[in-house]
C-alpha positions in Angstrom: 9.5 5.4 13.7 8.8 8.3 15.9 11.6 10.2 14.3 10.0 9.9 10.9 6.9 11.5 12.3 8.8 14.4 13.9 11.0 15.2 11.0 8.1 16.9 9.0 6.7 16.0 5.7 3.0 15.0 5.8 1.6 12.1 4.0 -1.4 12.7 1.8 -3.4 9.5 1.5 -5.1 10.9 -1.7 -1.8 11.1 -3.6 -0.8 7.4 -3.6 -1.6 6.7 -7.1 1.4 5.1 -8.9 3.3 4.4 -5.6 5.0 1.1 -4.9 5.3 -0.3 -1.3 7.2 -3.1 0.3 6.7 -4.3 3.9 5.4 -7.0 6.1 1.9 -8.3 6.4 -0.1 -11.5 6.9 -3.1 -12.1 4.7 -6.3 -12.7 6.8 -6.6 -16.3 5.5 -3.0 -17.5 6.6 -4.3 -18.1 10.0 -7.5 -19.9 9.1 -8.5 -22.0 12.1 -8.4 -25.5 10.4 -6.6 -27.4 13.2 -4.6 -26.5 16.2 -1.8 -28.9 15.2 -1.0 -26.7 12.2 -0.1 -23.7 14.3 3.4 -24.9 15.0 4.2 -24.5 11.4 4.0 -20.8 11.7 1.3 -20.5 8.9 -0.2 -17.4 10.4 3.1 -15.5 10.5 3.6 -12.4 8.3 5.3 -12.4 4.9 6.8 -10.1 2.5 4.2 -7.7 1.0 4.6 -6.1 -2.4 2.0 -3.4 -3.0 1.1 -1.0 -5.9 -1.4 1.8 -5.9 -3.0 1.7 -9.4 -4.9 4.9 -8.4 -5.9 6.8 -5.4 -8.7 4.3 -4.9 -7.3 0.9 -5.7 -4.2 -0.9 -4.3 -3.1 -4.4 -5.6 -1.0 -6.6 -3.3 1.0 -9.9 -3.3 2.1 -11.5 0.0 4.7 -14.3 0.1 5.9 -16.1 3.2 7.9 -19.3 4.0 8.3 -21.0 7.3 10.6 -23.9 8.0 10.8 -26.1 11.2 13.3 -28.8 11.8 13.0 -31.2 14.8 15.6 -33.5 16.1 14.7 -35.3 19.2 15.0 -39.0 20.5 12.8 -40.1 17.7 13.3 -39.7 13.9 14.4 -36.3 12.5 11.7 -34.3 10.8 11.8 -31.1 8.5 8.4 -29.2 8.0 8.1 -26.5 5.4 5.1 -24.1 5.1 4.7 -21.5 2.3 2.0 -18.9 1.6 0.9 -16.7 -1.3 -1.9 -14.3 -1.4 -3.1 -11.8 -4.0 -5.6 -9.0 -3.0 -7.3 -6.0 -4.6 -7.8 -3.2 -1.8 -10.4 -0.6 -2.7 -9.1 2.4 -0.7 -11.1 5.3 0.7 -9.5 8.5 2.2 -10.6 9.1 5.9 -8.1 12.1 6.4 -4.9 13.4 4.9 -3.0 10.6 6.8 -5.5 7.8 7.1 -6.9 5.5 4.4 -9.5 2.8 5.0 -8.9 -0.3 2.8 -11.3 -3.1 2.0 -8.9 -6.0 1.2 -10.5 -8.7 -1.1 -8.4 -11.6 -2.1 -7.6 -15.3 -2.2 -4.6 -17.2 -1.1 -3.0 -20.7 -1.1 -1.1 -22.1 1.9 0.9 -25.3 1.6 3.2 -27.4 3.7 5.3 -30.5 3.3 6.3 -32.8 6.2 9.4 -34.8 5.7 9.9 -37.3 8.4 13.1 -39.3 8.3 13.0 -41.5 6.2 10.4 -40.7 3.6 8.0 -37.8 2.7 4.4 -37.3 3.6 3.8 -35.1 0.5 2.5 -31.6 0.1 -0.8 -30.6 1.6 -2.7 -27.4 0.9 -5.6 -25.1 1.8 -7.1 -22.2 -0.2 -8.5 -19.1 1.3 -10.9 -16.4 0.3 -11.1 -13.2 2.4 -12.8 -9.8 2.8 -11.9 -7.3 5.6 -11.3 -3.8 6.7 -7.8 -2.3 7.0 -7.2 1.2 8.4 -3.7 2.5 7.3 -2.1 5.3 9.0 0.7 7.2 7.0 3.1 8.4 9.9 5.4 9.7 7.2 4.9 10.1 3.5 7.2 6.9 3.0 6.0 4.9 6.1 2.5 3.5 6.9 1.2 1.3 9.7 -1.9 -0.7 9.5 -4.0 -3.4 11.0 -6.7 -5.5 9.6 -9.6 -7.8 10.5 -12.3 -9.6 8.4 -14.0 -12.8 7.2 -12.1 -15.8 5.9 -13.5 -18.9 4.1 -10.9 -21.8 3.8 -11.1 -25.2 2.2 -8.4 -27.8 2.3 -7.4 -30.3 -0.4 -8.3 -34.0 0.2 -4.8 -34.9 1.5 -5.0 -32.3 4.2 -8.5 -33.1 5.1 -7.5 -36.7 5.5 -4.5 -35.7 7.6 -6.9 -33.8 9.8 -9.0 -36.7 10.3 -11.8 -36.1 7.8 -12.9 -38.4 5.0 -12.3 -35.6 2.3 -12.0 -31.8 2.5 -12.4 -29.6 5.6 -14.2 -26.2 5.3 -13.6 -23.5 7.7 -15.2 -20.0 8.2 -13.6 -17.3 10.5 -15.1 -14.0 11.5 -11.7 -12.4 12.6 -9.3 -13.7 10.1 -5.8 -14.1 11.7 -6.2 -11.1 13.9 -4.3 -11.6 17.2 -3.4 -9.2 20.0 -2.2 -6.5 17.6 -5.0 -7.0 15.0 -2.8 -8.4 12.3 -0.6 -5.3 12.2 2.0 -4.6 9.6 3.8 -1.8 7.8 4.9 -0.6 4.4 7.7 1.6 3.1 6.6 3.5 0.1 8.5 4.7 -3.0 
């Protein structure tokens, strides 16, 4: 990445209208703190991000991710599958020629299915709504790095709520939204 920055070519954040990007990102809601037992499914991991700058001030984004865990031990075999989809609109403000500040606003759905052997526990889901801040640094006109943090509101379906020990749905509110040590960092290649 350092070579991209040294080879010249400056990125102008104001000229992003009409550009398409692909990269890796995790929506803020994917790591909603519903229950520590869900962490092993990898639901907070990044997914494939597809972005389109409608104009210099608005970016649309879809993030899709899948995580599969297979466990074989002394007990019965099991296979757990998690999937994630988020759709976001990101109003964008130019801070400098190389840096934009985005305000991601979006919603997502996260589901997982546990298949103990024999049988199936069915699919369980939770839904997220998020708002955050996302500085994005264009280290080259075709490569950007970013981080994000924000607010997340998540609500489970009845099946997941019951699995977590509640009588029905579980509601969660988080102030940092899936931001770990690197602050939910990601990257995009732009075309």
